[in-house]
N, C-alpha and C positions, 0 to 999 in steps of 0.2 A: 459445447455446452448443452446444445438443444439434443444431441445424439446422447449425451449422458442421462439426460432426463427422460428420454425415451426408454432407455434401457431400464432406469430405475422404475419407471411406471410399469414396465413389461413384467419385471420380476415381482413387484409388489402384488400383481394379480396371482402368482403361483405360490407367494409366501405361506399362506394359509395351508397349502396342500405340499408342502415340501416332503413329508413322510410318504405320501403317495407316489411323489415324483421319485424319490429314492427307491421305494419298492419296485415301481415299474423299470427304473434303471437297473436295478439289481438283477431282476429277472431278465432284461435283456442281455446283461453280462454273462449271466448263465448259459443263456442261449448261444452267446458268442463263443463261450468257452467250449460248448459242444461242437460247434462248427469248426473251431480251429484243430479240435481233435481229428476230424474226419480225414484230413489229408494223410496224417500220420496213421491212422486205422487203414486206409487205403493201401498205405505203403507195406503194412504188415500183410495185407492180403495178397499183393503182388509178390512179396517175398516167399510167403507160405506156397503160392503157386509155383514159384520158381524153383523153391526147394522140395517140392511134391510133398508137403505136409498138408494136414487136414485144414480145409478152408471153413469149418464149421464155427470155430471160436472167433477168428478175425471177421468173418461175415456178420455174425450175430452181435460183435461189438461196434461194427460200423452200422448195423441197423439200429441197435439200440441208442447211439450217439444221434443218429437221424430223428429218431422218434422223441427222444427226451428234449432235444434241441427245438423241434416243431412245437411241442406241447408247451414248454416253459415259454418259448417266444409268444405264442399264441395268447398265453396269460398275461405276459408283460404288455403286450399290446392292447389287450382289453383294459387293464388296469389304466394305461396311459390315455386310451380315448375316453374312458369313463372320467378321469381327471380333467381332460381337455373340455368335455361338455360341461362340467362344473366351473371351470374357469370362464368359459363363455357365459354360462349364467350369471355368475358373480359380476363379470364385466358388464353385462346388459343391465343388470340390476343397479349397478353403481352409477352407470351412464345415464339410466332413465332418472334415477333419484337426483342426479346432478342437473340434468336438463330442466326438470320440473321445480328445481330450487333457483334457476338462474334468474336474474332480473328481467323484467318484461323488456326493458330497452335493448338488452342483449339478444333475446328471441326475436324481436322485431327485425333485426339485422340478418338473422338466419333463414334459410328456407327449409319448410317443413319436410319436404321429400329428401333433402341432404341430411337432416337430422335422423331420419328413419334409416338411411342408409349407413350411417356411422353406428347406430345401434344393433343394425341385422348384420350387413354383409362386413363391415369391419371388424366388429366383434368375432365374427366366425373365424377369421384368419388367425385369431390368437389360439385357436385349437391345434392348428397345424404347426404352430411355433413350437408346442411343448410335446406334440406327439411325433411329428415328422421332422421337426426341427431339433430342439436341444438335445432330448434324450437319445433319438436316434443318432444324432452327431456324435455324442459321447461314446455309445455303443459301437458306431462306425469307426470311430477313432481308436477304440480298443482293438477291435478286429484287426483294424489295418496295422497297428503297432505290433500286434501278437503275430500276424501273418509275416510282417518284416523281421520280427525276431527269429521266427522259425526258418525263414529264408536264409538269414545270416548264418544259422546254424549249419544249414544244408549245405550252402554254396555261396560265399560272399561275392564271387566274381559274377555269376548270374543276377545277384541282387543288385550290384552297381550297375548292370545294364539296364535293369527294370527301373531303377531310380531316376537315371538319365533321360530315359524317355518321358517318364511321368513327370519329372520336374519341367521338362521343355513344353509339355501341352498344359500343365496346371497354371503356368504363368499367364496363359490365355484367359483361363477361367477367372483368375484374380482380376484382370482388367474387366471382365464382364459384369463381375458382381455390383459394383455401384451403379452400373446402367439398369440393372434389374430393380434395384431400389428406386431410382428415380421414375422408371416406367410403371412400377407398381403403384407409386404415390399417385402419378397421374391417372392411372385406371381407375383407382378408387375414387378419385374427385371426379371423374368424368361419370362413375355410376351415380354418385350423389347428385350431380347434375340432372342426370336422366329421371331421377326420382322426383327432384324438384319439379321439372318439366311436367311430369305425369301427374303429381300431385295438384299442379296448377289446373290442369284440364279436368281432373275430377272433382275438384272444389267447385268448379263453374259447369257442371256436366249438363244441366238443363239449359243454361245460357248458350253452351257450345250447339246443342241440339237445335234451339229455336232460332239461333243465327245461321243455320246451315253451315257451320264452320267445321264439321268433322274432318273433312279431306286436309284442310290447312293445319288443323291441329294434330292429325295424324301424322302429316310430314314434319312437323316441328318435333313431334316425340321420336319418329323415325330418325331424324337428323341427330338428336341427342344420343339416341341408341347407337347411330352409326359411329359417333365419337367415341363411346364407351367401347364399342366393338374394336375399333382401330386402336385405341389404348391397350386393350386386352391382347390384341395380335402382337403388338410391340413387347408387351412382357413375355408372350409365347415365344417370340423370335429369339429374345436374349436367353431365356430359360432353356431353349433348344440348342443355342450356341454352347452354352455352358454344359449341358448333357451330352452333347455329341462329342465335345471335347474330351470329357472323361472317358467316354467309350472308345474314342480313336486312340487315347493315351493306353488304355488297356490292351486294345487289339494289337497296336505296335510293339507293346512291351512282350505280348505273347509270341508274336512272329521273331522277334529279336531272342528271346530266350530259347524258342524252340530251335532256331538256327545254330545258335552258339552251344546250346546244350546237347543238341543232336550230334554236333561235330566232337564234342568231348565224349560223350558215349561211344562214339565210333572209335575213338582214340583210346578208349579203356579208362580214362581219368574220372569218369563219373557212372554210377550205377543207374540201370533203367528205372529202378523203382524210386530213386532219388530224384530223377528227372520228372518222373510222373508226380510225385509228391510235391515237388517245386512249382510245376505247372498248376496243380490243383490250388496251391496257395496263391498263385498269381490270379487264378480265377476268383479266389475268394477276395482279392483286392478290388475286383470289378464292383462287386455290390457295395462295400463300404465306400469306395470312391463315389459312387453314384449317390449313395445315402449321404456323403458329406456335402456334395454339390446340391442335392435336394434340399438338405438341412439348412444350408446357407442361403439358399433362395426362400426357404419357408421364414428364415429369421429376416431376411430383407423385406418380405411382405408383412410380416408382424411388426416390423419397426415403422413401415409406411403406415399400418392401421394405427398402432400406438400414436404416432405423431398426430394423426387426426382425431383421435380420443382425447389426447392431451390438449388439444386446441378447446375442447369443450371444458375440460378439467380445470383450464387456467381462467376461464372466464369468470367474473364476479357473481356471487350468488347472494341471496337474500338472507337475513338471519333467520335461523330455524325456530319453529315454535309449534306447539300442538294446536289442534283444532279446538276453539272454544266457542262458547255462546254468550251472548250478552245478558242473557237471562232476564229480559224483561226490565232492565234499569233504566233510570230516568232518561229523558231525552238529551242530546247533547248539542251544544252550540257550535257554529264553525266561523271562523275569522280568517279572511285573507288580507295581508298587509303589504303593499308594495311588491307584490309577487311578479319576479321576471323569470320566464321560461322559454326555452327554444328546445326542439328535439335533437339538435346536434349543432356544432360549431358552424357548420356549412348551411345550416338552415335557418329561415326568417325566425323573427321573434314571435312567439305565440301569445304570451302574456308580457304586456309592457306596464308593469306597475298596476296589476290588478289588486283592488282593494274592496272589500265588503265585508258586513257582519251580518250573521244570521242567528237570531236568539235560539234558545233551545224550544222545541215544539212548534207546531204549526207547519204549514205550507208554504215553501218559497220556491219561485219558478226562476230559471235562467232563460231569457229568451235573447234573440238576435240573429243576425243573418248568418249563413253558414260561413264557417272560418273565423267566427268571432272569438274561439277559445273556450266554447262552453263545455264540450266533452273533456277537455283538458283539465278542466277544474275537477272532475271526477277522478281522471288518472292520477292527478297530483294528490288528491285526498287519499286515494288507496295506496300511495306510494309506489305506484308503478313506475313511476319517474320522480326524480328530485329537482326542485326548483333550483335555478342559479342564483337568486336572490331573493330576499323578502320572507315572510314568515307566514306558515299556515298552522293554525291551532283548532284543535276539537276540543270542546270542554275547557277552553283557557289554556291548553297544555300543547307545545309544539309538538307536531305530529312526529318529528324526528326523534323526540325523548319518548314517544311511545314504544313498547314491545310491538314489533310488527304483527304478531298473532292476535294480541289484544286490540290493536287498532281495527284491524279488519273484521274481528268478531264484533266491534261496535258497528260497523257499517253493512248495510245490506245494499248491494250493487245489482241493478239489471241493465245489462248491456243493450246498446241500440238494436242489434241484430237478436237479442233474446236467445242465445244459444240452447239448444236442449240435445242431451248426450243420448247416444244409442243405449238402450236399457228400457226398463220398464218406467211407468209413469210414477210409481212410488219413489223407484231409486232416484229419479230426478227431482222429485220433491224434497226428499231428505238428503239431497247431496251435501248441503252446506251444515245440516244438523243431522247426523246419522242416528243419535240416540232421540230423536223427536217422539213424544208419546202420540198415540192414536187420536187423543182428544185435540192436540195441536194440529195435528194434519186435518181432522175435520174441521177445525176452525178456519184455517187458511183456505181450505176448498171453499167453503161457504164466503169468505170475504171476497175471494177472487171469481165468484161465480162459476167455478168448475165442477160443482156438483152434477149438473146435467151432463157434462163429458164424461165423468167417471161412470154414471149410470149407463150411459150409451155404449161405452166401450165393452167388448166381448167378456173381458177377464177383469174389468174395473182397474184398481189401481195397479194389479199385476200385469196389465196389458204392454206388451212392447211398443215403444213409439217409433222405432226405426232409425236409421242413421240420420242425425241432425234433426230428429223429430219429425221425419217426413210424413208420419201418419197423422199428424196434427196440422190444423189450418195456422196461418201466421198469426191470428189474434189469440188462438189457444196456446201456441208456443209462448207468447209474450205473458199470457197470465200464469202459465206454469213457472216462468222465469221470476214473476213478481211473487208468486206463491212461496217459491223456494227461497227467496230473499226474506219474505216475511217470517218463515218458519224459523229463521235464525233470531228473532226477537231483536232486531237491531235498534241501536240507539239513534242511529242516523240512516234513513232511507234514501238511496240515490237511484232515481229513475231517469234513464236516458231515452228520451222519445218513447216512454211507455205505452202511448196510445197510437203509434203511427201506423199499426196494422189493424186497427179495430174499427168496425162499422160504427155508425153513429148509435145504435142502440147499445152496443158494448162499451163504447167509449163513455156514454152517459153512466152506464153502472160502474165502470173503473174510476170515474171521477168520484162517483159516491163513495167507492172503496178507499181512493186515496184520502178525501175528507175525513173518512171514518178513521184511518189510521193515522192521520195527522192529529188526531185527538190524543193519541198515545205516545207519539215519537215525533222527531223531527223528519219532515219529508223535503227532499230538494230534487226538483224535478227539472230537466230540460225539455223544452217544449217548442216545436215549431208551429203547432196548431194551438193558437191563443185560446180557443174555446176551451180547452183543457184546463187552463190555469185563470181564468178570469175571476174566479173566487179565491185565488191565493192571498195568504195574508200579507206577501209581499212578493214583488217581481223585480228582478235584477236584470237590467237591459245592458247588454254587451256589444261592442262593436270593436273590430281591429285590434283586439287584445286588450281592451280596456273596458271599465264600467263606466257608462255614460249616464245612468238613472237608475234610482230605485224608488219604488213606490207601489201603490195598489193599482189595479187596473184603472179605476177612475182617475187617479192622480196622474198617472203617466198618459193618458188620453189627452189631457189638458196640458201637460207639462213636458213632453217629450216628443219631438217631430218623427223620430224613427220608429218608435213605438206606435204613434197614431198612424204612420205609413203602413207598417206591419198590420194592425188592426183593419185598416181600410182594404187591404188586399184580402182579407178574410171575412170582409162584410160584418165587422164586429163594431163599426161606429154606430152610435145612437142616432136614431132617426127623429 
């Protein structure tokens, strides 16, 4: 069943290019026709030489067949290679589209390096399937059958000798093919694992340097590369066995035919020219046999690649939807009712009956010790994950009944590590709102106090910020992320530790920004630094996956021991 699905997906890639495939196959067949004519033309040359006739015509005919076959074959090869590149492009585009539509919960289980390997190396193998695999197999099969037919016409006794030798060795090739597919799958998995290990190191490059861990990490990557090499060597071994078997079969057949045919020529029962032509056809069997073995090998590699691609294709994706903007609509309220959630059946409960209500507008803070489930509130609101029980509503409507694109358009989300993408500052700002007007950009720059940064950068908004925003400070990256969210005019702004990387001056400014934004929309902020949210309209205190108290800063100081303890550790108790 799995094998059938892999074949179905494999041919789905080439279905849009079937005319090109047929054209390339037709040109290859024409080249094969020219090749099949050469031994017969060589026979006419030998006959003309033996009969003392002019060699001009036969030699010109043989030369013309060689040139035409070469030209047509080259054109067919180009057509197929071009189609192969197009197939790879289509496969990569489809796979990238699929990956970016996967549910967050699925991507969290996968390794980025392995995903990159599937998009790059696995899809590249598809090109060989249709250029050196399927079409060349068909062309080689045609040449093989044609050569066999001509050999039957010339001398069926010598053909039987040839077939007997080829069949003996071909049985060995048949046994090797399943091993090639298994070894190829293991090799591609090993390459993906190596990519994952290397990605892990590059993601923490500065930490590796600062920890003096270069040698240890080099050894780890070397070990992964060594496993990939060993798996690749295993593939090479089995491919070599298949290839050498085909070569040995052809050589043994040649020796047998030469011995028997030579004896028959000596006995006068076979013409020399017929033996020469038969041997030439036997040589013509060598190439198609090799191509058939190579084609089957490519097909096994392709099926192994398709199997890994199909693993991604079978993962659940989110519902699709276009990018929309909230358009400055009225603020939205949020309600959690007895929400229960865990990240997996084998994982502990993160939310154990979480309930709270946030009215539209104003500033609400989520506080509590690490592991209380605060960031999970945002993940559930964005529907990165689905709760196992309970109800989450935005604007009085269950979020599972919202079109996903509309829900996320209503939310502005700033992650804790505030990711900034490689590109210009402007590209990062308008990432969630590509059609934003210049006046809107200027407004959010002023709100987030980024005007000084833009003025300082050599090319202003068009300055490249580097990989992961390396050219910006931590605080600047956080403000860029907030500006990006505000530019979408969200109805509900989610800030996860928005001030964690800001100094005291910038924290004060951002508190003013948040208070200002809270006048226009609903702001929900997660904070470990309580100084950020002492002026919040309401504070939700969470502990061990439950809500233990809700109130203002003053109310909670007098009514909740945990909040008072958090405030005391940050010197926020009144004196």
